[in-house]
N, C-alpha and C positions, 0 to 999 in steps of 0.2 A: 420252458414251456409256459410257466406262470407269467413271466414277463412279456413274452412274444405273442401270446394268444389274443390280447385285445387289438394289437396292431394287425394281426391277420384277419380278424373280424372286419376291421375298418377297410383294409385293403380289399376284401371281398365285396363289401358294400359299394365301394367306389367303382370297382370293376363292373358290377352288374347294373349300375344305374343307367337309365335311359332318359331321353328328353320327356317322356310321359310320366316319369316319377314325380310324386308330390314333393319330395325332399331332394334337393340337388345339392350335393356336397361340393364345396369350392376347393377342398384339399384335405389332407390328413388331419391337421388340427381342427378344422371346421367339422369334419365327420366325427371325430372323437368327442368334441364338446357337445355336439348335437345328440349323439347317443347317450352321453352321460346325463344331460339335462332332460331329455324326453323319456328315456327308458330306465335310467339309474345305473349304478355300478354293476348290478346283477346281469344286465344284458351284455356286458363285456365278456362274461364267462360262461354264457349259455353254451352247452355242448363241450365244455372243457374236460369234465370227467371221462366221458367216453373216449375222447381223444387221448388222454393219458393212459387209459386202460389199453387202447390199441397200440400205443408206443411200448408199454411195458411188456405186453405179451409178445 
């Protein structure tokens, strides 16, 4: 889960983007680099702990 969570975040952001969004992702690599540059590494793992707790229980 530690390795796949950032990719799930990127997938979700690409899925919900619309024409009205200020940031338009051109693909997975662009979305990943944009999140890293604008929000930092911490943004890739927001919500990770509650997800892990949900899987463990």
